[in-house]
Every structure is written in structure tokens, then in C-alpha cells.
N, C-alpha and C positions, 0 to 999 in steps of 0.2 A: 074749631073743628074743621073748618074748610082747609086749613093748612095741612092737616094730616091726611085728608082725602086726596089732595093733590100729590103729596109725597107717595101715597100708596099707588096711585095710578101711574105715576112716573116710573116708580121702581118695577111696576108690572110690565114695562116695556112699551108704553104708549109712544115714547119719544124715538122709537127706532126708525121711523119713516121720515123721508125728506119733507113730506107734507106736514107732518106734525112740527118739524123744526121750523118751517116757514111760518106756521101758525104762531109759534112762540115768538119769532122775530117781529111779527106784526102786532102782537098783543100789547095792550097798554096797561095790563095788570102786572105791575112790577113784582108783586109777591109771587105770582105764577112764574114769571121769568126767572126770578131768583131760585125757586125750587127746581125749575127746569135746568138751569145752569149747574146746580149741585148734582142733579141726576146725570147730566152729560159728563160731568167731571168724574163722578163715581164709576161710570162705565168706560172711562178712558177716552172719551170723545173730547179731547182737550181743545181742539180748534173751535168746535161749536160752543163749548163752555166759554172760551175766551171772547168770542164775538159778542155773546150776550153780556158777559161781565163788563166788557169795555163800555157798554152802554149804561150799565147799572151803577158803576162806581161813583160817578158824579151825583147821581140821584140818591144813592144810599149813604152818602157821606154824612156822618153824624147820627145815623140810625143804628139800631142794635145789630143789623146785618152788614153794615158798612165795613167793619173790621174783617170779618170772615171773607167777604167778597174780595177785598183787596189781596188778602193772602192767597186765596184760591186762584185769583187771576195770575199772580206770580207763579204759582205752581203749574198752571196750565202751560205757560211758556217754558218753564223748566222741563216739564215732561215732553214737550215737543222738540227740545234741543236748542231752543232759541235762548241761549244762556245770557247774552247781554241784556235782552229785554227782561228776562226773568230777574236778573240782578237789580235792574232798575226798579222793578215793582217791589221786590223784597226791600230794597233801600227805602222806597216810598212808604212801605208799610211800617218799618221800625222807626222811621222818622216821625210819621204821623201818630203811631201808637207805641211810644217808647216803653210803656209798661203793659203792652197788650198781651193777649193770650198766646200769640204765636211769635212774639218778639225774638225769643231765643232761636227758634227754628228759622225765622226770616234772616237773622244775621248769619247763621250758619250756612244756609242755602245760598245766600247772596255771595258769600266767599267761595263756596263750592262751585257755584255756577261759573264764576270768573276763572276758577282753577281749571274747570273742564274746557274753557274756551281759549286757554293759552296756547300759543303756537309752538312749533318746534324751535329748538335753540338757535338755529341759523337766522331766524326772522326777528323782527323788532319785538322787544320784550316789554313794552310799555304796559300791556295788559297783565303781564306777570307781576310787575311791581304793584299794580292795583289790586290784584288778587291777594297778594301777601298782606297788603295793608288791611284789606277787608277781613281776612282771617285773623290777623293780629288783634283787630278791634273786637272781634267775636270773643277771643280769649280774654281780653281785658274786661269785657262786660260780663262774661260768664266763665270765670276761672274754674269753677267746680262742675261745669257741665259734663255729662257723660259722653259728649262728643268732643271733648277736649283733645284726646289723643289723636282722633281722626283729623282734626283741624291742624294739630301740630305736625303730623306726618305730611299733610298736604303742603304746609309751609316749607318743610325740609325738601320735598320734591321740587317745589318751585324755586327754591334757592339753588338746588343742584342744576336746574335749567339755566339760571342766570350764570352760574359758574361755567357751565358748558359753553354758553354764548361767549363769555370773556376768554375762556381757554382757546376756543376756535380763533378768536381775534389775535391772541398772543401767538398762537401757532402760525397764523397767517403772516404776521410780522416776521417770525423766524424763517418761514419758508421763502419769503420774498428776498431775504438775505441782503446782498449788496446791490447797490445801484450806481450807475455812472451817469453824470450829468452830460447833456449834449448841447447846452447853451452856456453863454457867458454868465448866466444867473444861477446856475446849478453846478454842483461838483460831485465828486465821488463820495459815497457814504454807504451806510447800511441801516437796516431796520432792527438790528439786534438789541439796541438799547430800548426801543419801543416794546419789544417782546419781553425784556426783563422787567420793565416798569409795569406793564400790564399784568404779567404773572404775579409779581410781588403785591400789587394792589389786591388781586383776588385772594391771595393767601392772607393778607392783612384783614380783609373784610369777612372772609369765610375760612377761618383757620382749621375747621374740622371737616372740610370738604373731602369727598372720596377721591377727588382729582389731585390731592396734595402731592403725591409722588410724581405724577405726570407733569405738574406745574414746576416742581423742584428740578426735575431733570431738564426741563425746557430752559429754565434760568441758567443752569450750569452750561448747557450747550451754547446758549446765546452769549454768555460771558466768554466762553472759550473761543468761539468763532470771532467775536468782536476783538479779542486779544490777538488772535492770529492775523487779523487784517489791520492791526494798529501800526502806526508809524514806529520806527525803531525806538525812539526815545520814550514811547508810552507802552511798548510791548511788555517789558518786564513787570511793570506795575500792574498791568491788567492780567498778566499771567498769575501774579500773586493773588489777585482778587478771585481768579478762577480756582486756584488751589484752596483758598478759604471756603469757597462755595463747595468744593469737593469734600472737605472735611465736614461741613455742615450737613451735606447730603448723606454721607456715609454714616454719620452718627445717628441720623434720624431713620435711615432706611438701610440697616446693615445687611439685610437679606434681599435687597432690591433686585428685581428682574433686569435692571439696567446696570448692575454692578460691573460687568465686563467692560461696557462702554465707559463707565465712570473711571475705572482704573486706567484705561487707555488715555483718557483725557488728562488724568493726574500725571501719568508718566511723561507725556509730551510736554505739558505745561512746566514741569519741573526742570526741563532742559533750559528754560529761559530765565531761571531764577538762580542767583548765586548761592552756593552752598551755605554761606554765612547767614543768608536770609531764610 
């Protein structure tokens, strides 16, 4: 009966004052603290709930309230926007309680927390790979979950972010263009091959990316510019490779916004190739 009396008092707003919160912190009645944490959590006072739960988790481990306490702690950090800490505690929950009441939710929110914490494409994407892994594990463990589509869409968005990161790298190589060595240990060269390889790797790994057309034109441009800067004995061969790339691009994107540029590249490249070829 005592439990329900405490819940009733807490829900009535007794915990609204700082004095009452300090009283909770000093209390040695862990059941009272547990109910107080739940009340703070229900009222959206996540910081207070987290402080209490951090103390209670080791004490309540193995008890009937231990499982709920750990999940609730993870949610307090999630609600505060501390997504890395939230994911850590969600991970701890589903590792500790692999068949627990909140295991599906914990796996989902662990992945979503990492998804929400990923940086813009120009920055390091280590956390993006981790978020994808976590969401894919959720789909493996709960393939029929009603959150499946949400998780899959988050994975697609994260993959787009990885593509954008690599696209920017490929474009940077292309924009750097040629370089001329200024020491006896370096020589004239260009970054076009690096642009081609980077872009081709992206298309190989993410064939359905929305950046496919942009990556394809980047490859064509890089091959063309590399051919133009080639020594005479290699120029014709590389122009043929450019023409091959032109046909591949035109077949895949017949209505491309880049078609005027593509036709100009083909026209110029054809000048370097014998009619018989």
C-alpha cells in the first residue's frame, strides 16, 4: 500500500520544489527514490530523473525494477539530446536484458540516437557507420517490427550522407586538377585518376544513390581532362576511354541536364580518334 501512496503524492506535484528534490537525493529509501525518478521522468524533468537513476541502477540490478530503471535512464538522456550517452545505456539495456520488455525499443532508439548525432557530410563519418550498424542490427533482430520502415529510411539517409562525403572527396580531387612538382622528387601530374577511382568506388558500393548522375558526369569530365593532358602517345587511347564513358553516360541518362556538356566532350574527343576506330 505504501507504494501507491507515494505515487499518488508524487503525481500530485509534491516533487515540484527544489527542497523536495534535495530530500529525494538525501533519502536512503530506494523505493521512494525510484518512484520519485519515475515521477520526474513523467513530468519531463529528465535531468533530475537521470541523477537519481544513476545512483539506483547498481543498487536495483537484479531486482524487479532494475530493468525499467535502466531503460528509463537511457530515455532521460535521449530526451535531453545527449544521444551518445543515451545509445550507450540503450546498448547496456539490450545486452543485459536480451529478451527484456523494452529490448525492441532499446535497439531501435540506440540506432536512432546515433542517427540523430551524426555530423554533416564534410566531417568525419565514423559515427555514421556506427549508426548504420546499430540500425541494421535492429532490423536483423526485429524484422517484422512496426518500426522497420522508419529504421530502413534512416539507414538510407545515412548512406546518402556517406555518398555525399565521398562525392565531395571525388569532386575535390577533380577541382584540384593538375599539379607541377617543384623538387627533384616530384613531377607534373594530376588528380583526375583519383577522382575517377573515388567516384567509381561510390557507384560500386551504392549503385542506387541519388548522386549517380552527378558521379557519372564527374567520371566523364575527369577522364576527358586526363586525356587532354596526356602525352601524345597516350592521348588517343585515353580519348577512346572518354568516348566509351560518353556512351555509357548517354545510355543511362538520355535526358540528363548535363547533355550539352556531354555532347561537347564527345565532339572534341572524337577528333583524336581515327575514323577506323
